[in-house]
C-alpha positions in Angstrom: -12.9 42.9 -51.9 -10.2 45.1 -53.0 -8.8 44.1 -56.5 -4.7 44.0 -56.7 -3.7 46.0 -59.8 -1.6 43.6 -61.9 1.4 45.4 -63.4 1.0 45.6 -67.2 3.6 44.4 -69.8 4.8 47.6 -70.4 5.5 48.1 -66.4 6.9 44.8 -65.8 10.4 45.7 -67.4 10.6 48.7 -65.4 9.7 46.7 -62.2 12.4 44.3 -63.0 14.7 46.8 -63.4 13.8 48.3 -59.9 14.2 44.9 -58.3 17.7 44.4 -59.9 18.8 47.9 -58.8 17.6 47.3 -55.4 19.7 44.2 -55.1 22.6 46.1 -56.1 22.1 48.8 -53.7 21.2 46.5 -50.7 24.5 44.2 -51.2 26.4 45.8 -48.7 24.8 43.9 -45.8 26.3 40.3 -47.4 29.8 41.9 -47.1 29.2 42.8 -43.3 27.5 39.6 -42.2 30.3 37.5 -43.8 32.8 39.8 -42.4 31.4 39.2 -38.9 30.8 35.8 -39.2 34.8 35.6 -39.7 35.4 38.2 -36.7 33.4 35.7 -34.7 35.2 32.8 -35.7 32.1 31.0 -36.5 33.6 28.8 -39.3 36.2 27.5 -36.7 33.7 26.8 -34.3 31.5 24.9 -36.7 34.4 23.1 -38.4 33.9 19.9 -36.4 30.1 19.9 -37.0 26.9 21.4 -36.1 26.4 23.2 -32.6 23.4 24.9 -31.0 23.0 28.4 -30.8 23.5 28.6 -27.2 27.1 27.1 -27.4 27.9 29.3 -30.1 26.8 32.4 -28.1 28.8 31.3 -25.2 31.8 30.6 -27.3 31.5 34.0 -29.4 30.5 36.1 -26.0 27.3 37.2 -28.1 23.9 37.9 -27.3 22.0 34.9 -28.2 19.0 36.4 -30.0 21.2 38.9 -32.1 23.5 36.1 -32.7 20.4 33.8 -34.2 19.5 36.8 -36.7 23.0 36.9 -37.7 23.0 33.0 -38.3 19.7 32.9 -40.1 21.3 35.7 -42.4 23.9 33.7 -42.9 21.9 30.5 -43.8 19.8 32.7 -46.4 23.3 33.2 -48.1 24.0 29.3 -47.9 27.2 30.1 -45.6 25.7 28.0 -43.0 22.4 25.6 -42.7 19.8 25.9 -39.9 19.1 22.1 -38.6 16.6 21.1 -36.1 16.4 22.2 -32.5 18.3 25.2 -33.1 21.6 23.9 -34.3 23.7 25.4 -37.0 26.1 23.5 -39.6 28.7 24.8 -41.8 28.1 24.4 -45.8 30.5 23.9 -48.3 30.6 27.7 -49.0 31.0 28.7 -45.6 33.9 26.2 -45.1 35.8 28.5 -47.1 35.8 31.1 -44.3 37.9 28.5 -42.4 41.4 30.4 -42.3 43.5 27.3 -42.8 41.8 25.5 -45.4 42.9 25.5 -49.2 41.3 28.4 -51.0 40.4 30.2 -47.9 38.7 33.6 -48.1 38.3 34.3 -44.4 41.0 37.2 -44.3 39.8 38.7 -47.0 36.3 38.7 -45.9 37.4 40.2 -42.6 39.4 42.6 -44.4 36.5 43.7 -46.7 34.3 44.3 -43.9 36.9 46.3 -41.8 39.5 48.7 -43.0 38.6 48.3 -46.7 34.9 49.3 -45.6 36.0 52.5 -44.1 37.8 53.4 -47.1 34.7 52.7 -49.4 32.7 55.0 -47.3 34.9 58.2 -48.7 34.8 57.0 -52.4 32.7 60.3 -53.1 35.4 62.5 -52.0 38.1 60.3 -53.9 36.1 60.6 -57.2 35.9 64.8 -56.5 39.6 64.9 -55.4 41.2 62.3 -57.5 43.2 61.5 -54.2 43.2 58.2 -52.6 42.1 57.8 -48.9 45.4 57.2 -47.7 46.7 60.8 -49.7 43.9 62.6 -48.3 44.3 61.5 -44.5 47.9 60.2 -44.4 49.5 62.7 -46.8 50.9 59.8 -49.2 49.8 56.7 -51.1 51.3 53.3 -50.5 51.8 51.1 -47.6 53.9 53.1 -45.2 51.1 52.8 -42.5 51.5 49.1 -42.2 55.0 49.7 -40.8 53.3 51.1 -37.5 50.5 48.6 -37.2 51.4 45.0 -37.0 47.8 43.8 -36.7 46.7 45.8 -39.9 49.7 44.7 -41.6 48.9 40.8 -40.8 45.5 41.0 -42.0 46.4 42.8 -45.1 49.0 40.3 -46.1 46.6 37.2 -45.1 43.9 38.9 -47.5 46.5 39.0 -50.2 47.2 35.4 -49.8 43.4 34.7 -49.9 43.1 36.4 -53.5 46.5 35.0 -54.7 46.1 31.4 -54.1 43.8 30.6 -57.0 45.8 33.0 -59.4 48.9 31.3 -58.1 47.4 27.8 -59.4 46.7 29.3 -62.7 50.2 30.8 -63.1 51.8 27.3 -62.5 49.3 25.6 -65.0 49.5 28.1 -67.9 52.7 29.8 -67.6 55.8 28.4 -69.3 58.8 28.4 -67.0 60.9 26.1 -69.0 64.6 26.8 -68.8 64.3 29.2 -65.4 66.6 28.3 -62.6 65.9 31.2 -60.5 62.9 33.8 -59.9 62.3 36.8 -57.9 58.9 37.6 -56.5 58.9 41.5 -56.5 56.4 42.8 -53.6 55.4 39.2 -53.1 53.9 39.5 -49.6 53.7 36.2 -47.6 55.0 34.3 -50.6 51.9 32.5 -51.9 52.8 32.9 -55.5 56.4 32.0 -55.0 55.6 28.9 -52.8 53.4 27.7 -55.7 55.9 28.4 -58.5 59.0 26.8 -56.7 56.7 23.8 -55.8 55.9 23.0 -59.4 59.4 23.7 -60.6 62.2 22.1 -58.6 64.9 22.7 -58.4 64.2 26.3 -59.1 65.5 28.8 -56.3 63.8 32.1 -55.5 63.9 35.2 -53.6 61.0 36.7 -52.0 61.3 40.5 -52.0 59.1 42.9 -50.2 58.9 45.5 -47.2 59.8 44.4 -43.8 56.1 43.9 -42.6 55.8 41.0 -44.6 59.1 39.1 -43.7 58.0 37.1 -40.7 54.7 36.0 -42.6 56.9 35.3 -45.8 59.3 33.0 -43.8 56.7 31.1 -42.2 54.5 30.6 -45.3 57.8 29.4 -47.4 58.8 27.2 -44.4 55.3 25.5 -44.3 55.4 24.9 -48.0 59.0 23.2 -47.6 60.8 25.8 -49.6 63.0 27.6 -47.1 66.0 25.9 -48.2 65.2 27.0 -51.9 64.2 30.6 -51.2 65.8 33.7 -49.7 63.7 36.4 -48.1 64.9 39.7 -48.6 63.6 43.3 -47.2 63.7 46.3 -49.2 61.6 48.6 -51.6 61.1 48.3 -55.0 61.5 51.9 -55.6 65.1 51.6 -54.4 66.4 48.4 -56.1 65.3 44.9 -56.9 67.6 41.8 -56.4 69.5 41.1 -59.8 70.4 38.1 -61.8 67.3 36.0 -61.9 65.8 34.3 -65.0 62.2 35.3 -64.3 60.8 38.3 -62.3 57.2 38.3 -61.0 55.2 41.6 -60.4 51.9 40.3 -59.3 49.1 42.8 -58.5 51.9 45.6 -58.0 51.4 48.1 -60.9 47.8 48.6 -60.1 48.7 49.9 -56.9 50.4 53.0 -58.4 50.3 56.0 -60.5 52.0 55.8 -64.0 55.2 57.8 -62.8 55.6 55.3 -59.8 54.9 52.4 -62.1 57.8 53.6 -64.3 60.2 53.6 -61.4 59.0 50.1 -60.3 59.7 48.9 -64.1 62.8 50.8 -64.4 64.2 49.0 -61.3 63.3 45.7 -62.6 64.6 46.2 -66.0 68.1 47.4 -64.0 68.1 44.0 -62.3 67.3 41.9 -65.5 70.0 40.1 -67.5 69.5 40.0 -71.3 67.6 36.6 -71.0 65.5 37.3 -68.1 61.8 37.7 -68.5 59.1 39.7 -66.5 55.9 38.4 -65.8 53.2 41.1 -65.1 50.2 39.5 -63.5 47.3 41.9 -63.4 43.8 42.2 -64.3 43.4 43.6 -67.9 40.8 46.5 -68.3 38.5 46.1 -71.1 38.6 49.2 -73.5 34.7 49.2 -73.5 33.0 47.7 -70.2 30.3 45.0 -70.5 27.7 44.0 -68.2 29.6 41.0 -67.2 31.1 39.2 -64.0 34.5 39.5 -65.5 34.3 43.3 -66.1 32.4 44.1 -62.7 35.3 42.4 -60.9 38.0 44.6 -62.7 35.5 47.6 -62.2 35.4 47.1 -58.3 39.1 46.3 -58.3 39.5 49.6 -60.3 37.5 51.8 -57.9 39.4 50.0 -54.8 42.6 51.3 -56.1 41.3 54.7 -56.3 40.3 54.7 -52.8 43.0 52.7 -51.3 46.3 53.3 -53.1 45.8 55.7 -55.7 46.6 53.4 -58.5 44.3 51.9 -61.2 43.7 49.0 -63.6 44.9 49.5 -67.1 44.3 48.0 -70.6 46.8 45.7 -72.5 47.6 48.7 -74.6 48.4 51.0 -71.3 50.6 48.0 -69.8 52.6 47.8 -73.0 53.3 51.8 -73.0 54.6 51.3 -69.5 56.8 48.4 -70.5 57.9 50.0 -73.7 58.9 53.1 -71.5 61.0 50.9 -69.3 62.9 49.3 -72.3 60.9 46.1 -72.2 59.0 44.5 -75.3 55.8 42.4 -74.6 56.2 38.7 -76.1 53.0 37.3 -75.0 49.5 37.4 -72.7 48.2 34.2 -71.1 44.9 34.5 -69.6 44.6 33.0 -66.0 41.8 33.1 -63.5 39.5 35.4 -61.8 40.1 37.9 -64.5 43.7 37.9 -64.0 46.2 37.6 -67.0 49.9 37.4 -67.3 51.9 39.8 -69.6 55.3 38.5 -70.3 58.1 40.9 -71.3 61.7 40.9 -72.2 64.6 43.5 -72.4 64.6 45.3 -75.8 
């Protein structure tokens, strides 16, 4: 009988490190498995209760044995649960892949496994060149490509809604809007943040300001939230102008999309639109001066690399944000920690 060698005490830490590194390297499969689940609408199909494999295969036009393999992979992730006689049910985790439930991550999951996935495959070239995928392939950073692709624009904006919902709830909970009668959400997408703020602060009025590709979805979302009569939807570019005269201006996940020069233009337009008593809320992830091994810093590091490949922007430290604001004639007056590594920097005119 052959004896199996037992790792020595000195070898175990190295083996533990290797196992951990393998888990990090192999994590790509979870992104694709969950993204494909959304593309096949499995969460919607299971939303009313367990269904057998054959029904799921027929509804999704999938090869039954291959769909079974995907479903069992999803079961290992606690996205679905395998029941008796080849049936599958949705778990609490998987329920968040339904597109219309509160806190849904369906659009974000699909986005990460499709258009974002293709960009991540070019990370090495972005690191070598310092240019985003869009700059290298389309000749310019930014979101102009969405003008010509309505499907991509819809998925992008829905994905942003997925990420904004929890942050919007934290903004409403922790940010003081006392005395504010009007608010402009600059680059506000489909209006998830603005709807939350207006809903929590009647009779405040708002303006949703973004590019034309977001207008239809913004009107629909604000109407769904019952805010259509309290909110104007305005198409435009924050590089050209920003609606003036509001008490509060919101910039959520805008500055991290751009380099310092473009941020200076955006902040300059906001400063020009602001009255002497107006406030600007910059809602962003705040980069740590020294990264730690923590979920907080890993979330920010992922976003920072995502900006490198996607838009040419970056995540910034609090000091870097303060320098940008000061250069635009704005003075920071406070910082409020929100959720999911986000914070709100408040600034007022100098």
